[in-house]
C-alpha positions in Angstrom: -7.9 16.3 -20.2 -9.9 14.4 -17.4 -9.8 15.8 -14.2 -6.9 14.2 -12.3 -5.1 13.5 -15.6 -1.6 14.2 -15.6 1.3 15.8 -17.8 4.6 14.4 -16.7 5.8 11.5 -14.7 6.6 13.9 -11.8 3.3 15.3 -11.5 1.7 11.4 -11.3 3.6 11.0 -7.8 3.2 14.6 -6.9 -0.5 13.1 -7.0 0.0 10.4 -5.5 2.2 11.5 -2.5 -0.1 14.9 -1.9 -3.3 12.4 -0.8 -1.0 10.3 0.8 0.0 13.5 2.7 -3.4 15.3 3.5 -5.2 11.6 3.8 -2.8 9.4 5.9 -0.2 12.1 7.0 -3.7 14.0 8.3 -4.9 11.2 10.3 -1.4 10.0 12.0 -0.9 13.9 12.8 -4.3 14.2 14.5 -3.6 10.6 16.3 -0.4 11.9 17.9 -2.4 15.2 18.6 -5.0 13.5 20.8 -2.2 11.4 22.2 -0.5 14.0 23.2 -3.4 15.0 25.0 -4.4 12.0 27.0 -6.6 10.4 24.3 -6.1 7.1 23.0 -3.7 6.0 25.2 -3.2 2.0 24.1 -5.1 2.3 20.5 -4.7 3.5 17.1 -6.4 3.2 14.0 -4.0 0.3 13.4 -5.7 -1.4 10.6 -7.7 1.5 9.1 -4.0 2.9 8.6 -2.6 -0.4 7.2 -5.9 -0.6 4.6 -5.1 3.1 3.4 -1.8 2.7 2.9 -0.8 -0.6 1.2 -3.3 0.1 -1.9 -0.7 3.0 -2.4 2.2 1.5 -2.0 0.6 -1.2 -4.8 -0.2 1.9 -7.2 3.0 3.0 -6.7 4.6 -0.4 -7.7 1.7 -0.1 -10.4 3.4 3.1 -11.8 6.7 1.7 -11.3 6.5 -1.9 -12.3 5.0 -3.3 -15.7 3.7 -6.7 -14.3 0.0 -7.4 -15.1 -0.3 -9.0 -11.3 -0.5 -6.0 -9.3 0.2 -8.1 -6.1 4.1 -8.8 -7.9 4.5 -5.2 -8.2 3.7 -4.6 -4.9 6.2 -7.1 -4.0 9.0 -5.5 -6.0 8.3 -2.2 -4.7 8.6 -3.3 -1.5 12.0 -5.2 -2.2 13.6 -2.6 -4.1 12.2 1.0 -3.5 11.1 0.0 0.0 14.7 -1.7 1.1 16.6 1.4 -0.3 15.3 3.4 2.1 14.9 1.3 5.2 16.8 -2.2 5.2 14.4 -4.7 6.2 11.9 -5.3 3.7 13.5 -7.8 1.2 13.1 -11.1 2.4 9.7 -10.2 4.0 8.2 -8.7 1.3 6.3 -11.4 0.1 5.2 -12.0 3.6 3.7 -8.8 3.9 2.0 -8.8 0.8 0.3 -12.5 1.5 -0.8 -11.4 4.8 -2.5 -8.1 4.0 -3.8 -9.4 0.5 -5.3 -12.2 2.2 -6.8 -10.7 5.4 -7.1 -7.3 5.7 -8.2 -7.0 2.4 -10.8 -9.7 2.1 -11.5 -10.1 6.0 -11.5 -8.3 9.1 -9.3 -10.3 11.3 -5.0 -10.5 11.2 -4.5 -14.0 9.9 -1.2 -16.0 10.0 0.4 -17.8 7.6 1.0 -21.7 8.5 3.2 -24.0 6.2 5.5 -26.9 7.5 4.7 -26.8 11.3 5.8 -23.1 11.3 3.2 -20.3 11.8 4.2 -16.5 10.6 1.6 -13.4 11.7 2.4 -9.8 12.1 1.9 -7.3 15.1 1.1 -3.9 14.0 2.1 -0.8 15.8 1.6 2.8 15.7 4.9 5.2 16.6 7.3 2.1 17.2 9.2 3.1 14.5 12.7 1.2 16.2 10.7 -2.1 16.0 9.4 -2.1 12.3 10.3 -5.0 10.8 11.9 -6.8 13.7 11.1 -10.5 13.9 10.1 -12.3 17.2 10.4 -16.2 17.4 8.3 -18.1 20.3 8.1 -21.5 18.2 6.3 -22.3 16.2 4.7 -18.1 16.0 7.1 -16.3 14.1 6.2 -12.8 14.1 7.3 -9.7 12.1 6.2 -6.3 13.8 5.0 -3.9 11.2 4.8 -0.1 12.4 2.2 1.9 10.2 4.3 5.2 11.2 7.2 4.0 9.7 5.7 2.5 7.0 3.9 5.8 6.3 7.5 7.3 6.4 9.2 4.9 4.0 6.2 5.1 1.7 6.5 9.2 1.4 10.4 8.8 1.5 9.8 6.2 -1.8 7.6 8.7 -3.4 10.1 11.3 -3.2 12.7 9.3 -4.3 10.5 8.5 -7.4 9.8 11.8 -8.6 14.0 12.7 -8.5 14.0 10.0 -11.1 13.3 9.7 -15.2 10.6 7.6 -16.6 10.5 8.7 -20.2 6.8 9.2 -19.7 5.9 5.4 -18.9 4.2 6.7 -15.4 2.4 9.1 -16.9 0.8 7.0 -19.3 0.3 4.0 -16.8 -1.0 7.1 -14.3 -3.5 8.5 -17.1 -4.6 4.7 -17.8 -6.2 4.5 -14.1 -8.8 7.7 -14.8 -10.9 5.1 -17.1 -12.0 1.4 -16.8 -13.1 0.6 -19.9 -16.3 -1.6 -19.5 -16.5 -2.7 -23.3 -17.8 -6.4 -23.1 -15.6 -7.4 -26.2 -12.9 -6.5 -24.2 -13.7 -8.0 -20.8 -15.6 -10.4 -19.1 -19.0 -11.2 -18.9 -19.1 -10.6 -15.4 -19.0 -6.6 -16.1 -22.5 -6.7 -18.8 -24.3 -5.9 -15.2 -22.5 -3.2 -14.2 -23.1 -2.1 -18.3 -26.9 -3.2 -17.5 -27.3 -0.6 -14.3 -25.3 2.3 -16.5 -27.6 2.5 -19.1 -30.4 2.9 -17.1 -29.1 5.7 -15.2 
C-alpha cells in the first residue's frame, strides 16, 4: 500500500476529517485562546482559513460526486450536504464558489461579482456564527457574510454525516486515485513534458 492509501470509504472520510480537525481546528483553537488572553482583538486569519477550508470542501465534494469539474462538485456539496447541516447554502453555493475560486485562489484580494447593475461580494468573519450566510443589501452592493468558524463547524458535520453512509467502495477508489498523478505524456497535455524532464534529471 502507498502512504495514505485507504481500505474503506469510511477511512477516506476519517483521514480528511483528521487533517481538517488537526490543522484547521487547531488554528481556530489557538486564535480563540489568543483572543481570550487579549491578543488579536480586531483580527484573525480570515483569508488563510478560507484558503484552507474551501479546498477541503471541494475534496469532499469530489469524493461524493463524480463530475470531472471540481468546481461543480464543490457547488453540489454546498447545495446538498452543507445545506443539510445548516440552511442557507442553497441559493448561494454558486456565488460562494465563484467568489472563492476567482479571488482567493488566483489573487490576494476579496473580489466582488458584478452583473446587471448589481454587485455581490462577501464579508469574511471569525466567531460570528449567528451571522453566517446572512445577506445585507445596500444597493447596488449585496454582501454575504461568510463566517469561517461556522464554515468549519459545517465542514466537520458534513464529514461526520458522510462517514455514516455506505458508498460501495466508490469513495475509497476516488480517494486512492488522489495519491498518484499520472504524468504519462501520451495521456496528458504536452505542458507536463517539462515536469517529466525535471523528474528524469533527479
